[in-house]
ZAMI-712303 format. One record per residue (C-alpha): residue number from 1; x, y negated, z; residue in three letters. Coordinates in steps of 0.001 Angstrom, whole numbers. Example, Ala and Ser with C-alpha at 12.3 -4.5 7.8 and 13.67 -1.06 7.14 Angstrom:
residues 2
+------+---------+---------+---------+--------+
! nupa !      xx !      yy !      zz ! marmar !
+------+---------+---------+---------+--------+
!    1 !   12300 !    4500 !    7800 !    ALA !
!    2 !   13670 !    1060 !    7140 !    SER !
+------+---------+---------+---------+--------+
END
This chain:
residues 179
+------+---------+---------+---------+--------+
! nupa !      xx !      yy !      zz ! marmar !
+------+---------+---------+---------+--------+
!    1 !  -70412 !   -7667 !  -12846 !    UNK !
!    2 !  -69690 !   -4123 !  -12177 !    UNK !
!    3 !  -67870 !   -2085 !  -14711 !    UNK !
!    4 !  -69400 !    1074 !  -15854 !    UNK !
!    5 !  -67068 !    3912 !  -16628 !    UNK !
!    6 !  -68189 !    7068 !  -18218 !    UNK !
!    7 !  -65957 !   10089 !  -18065 !    UNK !
!    8 !  -66952 !   12603 !  -20682 !    UNK !
!    9 !  -63960 !   14880 !  -20113 !    UNK !
!   10 !  -64499 !   18119 !  -18319 !    UNK !
!   11 !  -63292 !   18443 !  -14706 !    UNK !
!   12 !  -60828 !   21184 !  -15673 !    UNK !
!   13 !  -59075 !   18817 !  -18062 !    UNK !
!   14 !  -58828 !   16172 !  -15337 !    UNK !
!   15 !  -57421 !   18653 !  -12804 !    UNK !
!   16 !  -54886 !   19888 !  -15410 !    UNK !
!   17 !  -53781 !   16310 !  -16035 !    UNK !
!   18 !  -53334 !   15726 !  -12287 !    UNK !
!   19 !  -51337 !   18968 !  -11943 !    UNK !
!   20 !  -49143 !   18018 !  -14910 !    UNK !
!   21 !  -48530 !   14551 !  -13467 !    UNK !
!   22 !  -47492 !   16097 !  -10142 !    UNK !
!   23 !  -45302 !   18597 !  -11995 !    UNK !
!   24 !  -43613 !   15787 !  -13949 !    UNK !
!   25 !  -42961 !   13877 !  -10713 !    UNK !
!   26 !  -41422 !   16994 !   -9159 !    UNK !
!   27 !  -39320 !   17525 !  -12308 !    UNK !
!   28 !  -38165 !   13914 !  -12248 !    UNK !
!   29 !  -37223 !   14115 !   -8554 !    UNK !
!   30 !  -35430 !   17442 !   -9124 !    UNK !
!   31 !  -33470 !   16011 !  -12063 !    UNK !
!   32 !  -32518 !   12944 !  -10005 !    UNK !
!   33 !  -31378 !   15203 !   -7148 !    UNK !
!   34 !  -29263 !   17321 !   -9520 !    UNK !
!   35 !  -27661 !   14203 !  -11039 !    UNK !
!   36 !  -26978 !   12824 !   -7542 !    UNK !
!   37 !  -25391 !   16097 !   -6407 !    UNK !
!   38 !  -23254 !   16222 !   -9575 !    UNK !
!   39 !  -22145 !   12603 !   -9015 !    UNK !
!   40 !  -21244 !   13284 !   -5382 !    UNK !
!   41 !  -19372 !   16452 !   -6380 !    UNK !
!   42 !  -17408 !   14492 !   -8979 !    UNK !
!   43 !  -16496 !   11876 !   -6380 !    UNK !
!   44 !  -15429 !   14611 !   -3934 !    UNK !
!   45 !  -13206 !   16261 !   -6563 !    UNK !
!   46 !  -11687 !   12874 !   -7468 !    UNK !
!   47 !  -10918 !   12069 !   -3837 !    UNK !
!   48 !   -9424 !   15525 !   -3357 !    UNK !
!   49 !   -7174 !   15005 !   -6388 !    UNK !
!   50 !   -5994 !   11596 !   -5141 !    UNK !
!   51 !   -5312 !   12992 !   -1683 !    UNK !
!   52 !   -3308 !   15869 !   -3122 !    UNK !
!   53 !   -1241 !   13358 !   -5119 !    UNK !
!   54 !    -565 !   11355 !   -1947 !    UNK !
!   55 !     327 !   14504 !     -33 !    UNK !
!   56 !    2787 !   15577 !   -2748 !    UNK !
!   57 !    4435 !   12146 !   -2703 !    UNK !
!   58 !    4781 !   12220 !    1089 !    UNK !
!   59 !    6150 !   15770 !     994 !    UNK !
!   60 !    8739 !   14707 !   -1587 !    UNK !
!   61 !    9823 !   11823 !     659 !    UNK !
!   62 !   10059 !   14186 !    3637 !    UNK !
!   63 !   12234 !   16627 !    1669 !    UNK !
!   64 !   14459 !   13746 !     536 !    UNK !
!   65 !   14776 !   12520 !    4131 !    UNK !
!   66 !   15629 !   16005 !    5358 !    UNK !
!   67 !   18335 !   16315 !    2694 !    UNK !
!   68 !   19826 !   12991 !    3772 !    UNK !
!   69 !   19808 !   14066 !    7412 !    UNK !
!   70 !   21536 !   17341 !    6552 !    UNK !
!   71 !   24136 !   15490 !    4479 !    UNK !
!   72 !   24777 !   12959 !    7243 !    UNK !
!   73 !   24995 !   15693 !    9857 !    UNK !
!   74 !   27840 !   17247 !    7878 !    UNK !
!   75 !   29595 !   13904 !    7644 !    UNK !
!   76 !   29129 !   13298 !   11349 !    UNK !
!   77 !   30673 !   16649 !   12150 !    UNK !
!   78 !   33641 !   15863 !    9900 !    UNK !
!   79 !   34124 !   12464 !   11518 !    UNK !
!   80 !   34056 !   13924 !   15021 !    UNK !
!   81 !   36551 !   16577 !   13969 !    UNK !
!   82 !   38910 !   14009 !   12453 !    UNK !
!   83 !   38589 !   11729 !   15473 !    UNK !
!   84 !   39346 !   14599 !   17846 !    UNK !
!   85 !   42381 !   15658 !   15802 !    UNK !
!   86 !   43691 !   12088 !   15770 !    UNK !
!   87 !   43205 !   11816 !   19537 !    UNK !
!   88 !   45002 !   15109 !   20060 !    UNK !
!   89 !   47923 !   13989 !   17922 !    UNK !
!   90 !   48145 !   10713 !   19817 !    UNK !
!   91 !   48091 !   12552 !   23140 !    UNK !
!   92 !   51029 !   14690 !   22014 !    UNK !
!   93 !   52937 !   11642 !   20838 !    UNK !
!   94 !   51957 !    9665 !   23918 !    UNK !
!   95 !   51453 !    6485 !   21916 !    UNK !
!   96 !   48518 !    4638 !   20522 !    UNK !
!   97 !   48966 !    3838 !   16859 !    UNK !
!   98 !   47809 !     647 !   15211 !    UNK !
!   99 !   45230 !    2700 !   13335 !    UNK !
!  100 !   43734 !    4065 !   16535 !    UNK !
!  101 !   43595 !     650 !   18168 !    UNK !
!  102 !   41936 !    -827 !   15031 !    UNK !
!  103 !   39438 !    2033 !   14962 !    UNK !
!  104 !   38637 !    1543 !   18657 !    UNK !
!  105 !   38260 !   -2219 !   18136 !    UNK !
!  106 !   35866 !   -1717 !   15237 !    UNK !
!  107 !   33930 !     894 !   17162 !    UNK !
!  108 !   33437 !   -1658 !   19936 !    UNK !
!  109 !   32558 !   -4568 !   17624 !    UNK !
!  110 !   30255 !   -2914 !   15094 !    UNK !
!  111 !   26514 !   -3039 !   15883 !    UNK !
!  112 !   24934 !     336 !   16529 !    UNK !
!  113 !   22140 !    -272 !   13996 !    UNK !
!  114 !   24414 !     -71 !   10954 !    UNK !
!  115 !   25139 !    3110 !    9030 !    UNK !
!  116 !   28814 !    3489 !    8244 !    UNK !
!  117 !   29356 !    5098 !    4837 !    UNK !
!  118 !   33151 !    4821 !    4852 !    UNK !
!  119 !   35762 !    3475 !    7226 !    UNK !
!  120 !   39385 !    3511 !    6114 !    UNK !
!  121 !   42243 !    2292 !    8299 !    UNK !
!  122 !   45686 !    2145 !    6685 !    UNK !
!  123 !   49071 !    2391 !    8438 !    UNK !
!  124 !   49332 !   -1356 !    8969 !    UNK !
!  125 !   46004 !   -1355 !   10843 !    UNK !
!  126 !   44000 !   -3093 !    8112 !    UNK !
!  127 !   40589 !   -1573 !    7548 !    UNK !
!  128 !   38052 !   -1256 !    4793 !    UNK !
!  129 !   34455 !    -730 !    5816 !    UNK !
!  130 !   31503 !     292 !    3653 !    UNK !
!  131 !   28216 !     209 !    5542 !    UNK !
!  132 !   24471 !     212 !    5030 !    UNK !
!  133 !   22679 !   -2436 !    7060 !    UNK !
!  134 !   18898 !   -2140 !    7663 !    UNK !
!  135 !   18076 !   -5867 !    7730 !    UNK !
!  136 !   19499 !   -9357 !    7371 !    UNK !
!  137 !   19690 !   -9990 !   11131 !    UNK !
!  138 !   21901 !   -6961 !   11652 !    UNK !
!  139 !   24045 !   -8104 !    8734 !    UNK !
!  140 !   24423 !  -11517 !   10384 !    UNK !
!  141 !   25335 !   -9837 !   13704 !    UNK !
!  142 !   27942 !   -7689 !   11936 !    UNK !
!  143 !   29668 !  -10635 !   10265 !    UNK !
!  144 !   29517 !  -12864 !   13339 !    UNK !
!  145 !   30863 !  -10114 !   15647 !    UNK !
!  146 !   33812 !   -9473 !   13359 !    UNK !
!  147 !   34662 !  -13133 !   12731 !    UNK !
!  148 !   34364 !  -14202 !   16363 !    UNK !
!  149 !   36537 !  -11429 !   17829 !    UNK !
!  150 !   37366 !  -12468 !   21397 !    UNK !
!  151 !   40451 !  -10227 !   21576 !    UNK !
!  152 !   42072 !  -12086 !   18681 !    UNK !
!  153 !   43192 !   -8909 !   16937 !    UNK !
!  154 !   41323 !   -9620 !   13706 !    UNK !
!  155 !   43012 !  -12216 !   11531 !    UNK !
!  156 !   40715 !  -12172 !    8495 !    UNK !
!  157 !   37427 !  -10654 !    7341 !    UNK !
!  158 !   36577 !  -10765 !    3643 !    UNK !
!  159 !   33420 !   -9528 !    1973 !    UNK !
!  160 !   34376 !   -7400 !   -1015 !    UNK !
!  161 !   30781 !   -6729 !   -2130 !    UNK !
!  162 !   27242 !   -7190 !    -882 !    UNK !
!  163 !   24285 !   -5446 !   -2527 !    UNK !
!  164 !   20625 !   -5463 !   -1617 !    UNK !
!  165 !   18987 !   -2077 !   -2010 !    UNK !
!  166 !   15515 !    -687 !   -1817 !    UNK !
!  167 !   13395 !   -1250 !    1271 !    UNK !
!  168 !   15412 !   -4373 !    2179 !    UNK !
!  169 !   18611 !   -2516 !    3061 !    UNK !
!  170 !   22000 !   -4076 !    2379 !    UNK !
!  171 !   25187 !   -2295 !    1343 !    UNK !
!  172 !   28270 !   -4244 !    2291 !    UNK !
!  173 !   31965 !   -3640 !    1706 !    UNK !
!  174 !   34359 !   -5494 !    4022 !    UNK !
!  175 !   38129 !   -5797 !    4164 !    UNK !
!  176 !   39355 !   -6447 !    7698 !    UNK !
!  177 !   42931 !   -7577 !    8327 !    UNK !
!  178 !   44405 !   -7253 !   11786 !    UNK !
!  179 !   47300 !   -9068 !   13446 !    UNK !
+------+---------+---------+---------+--------+
END
């Protein structure tokens, strides 16, 4: 059975309805596009903010590292100056003191990967060492090198303190007695 449909509305009304439907579709698509653009803009601003936070954190670390380098450069200069003065004094005296021989022994025995914060050698040749060690293997090398001295000049090594710092660094304080 075929359905009979009778349309009693004028053609103008039908064309207006079609135009309005098209207009509503265009409005809906435009609104969706505006919402999408606003969402993407919000995401872009959020990412920009997070990146600027990361950049500020990295810049702060860089400044801190530069300050440490400048501080250590000053210490290095002081150490070289003191070492040169001590060498000059020893050249004038023509003798090698127990302090110089202990310093030379420690310079030979200490691994190059450690950072020496303080090295004190008293008149009897005994030394106190404060160092920062980057990892546990270097710490093991340091202790084993000092305790297994082949020259036999070290009589005793005692650990005064051992602290673990940030980023798996170790700060160690040693007392080294010589013969």
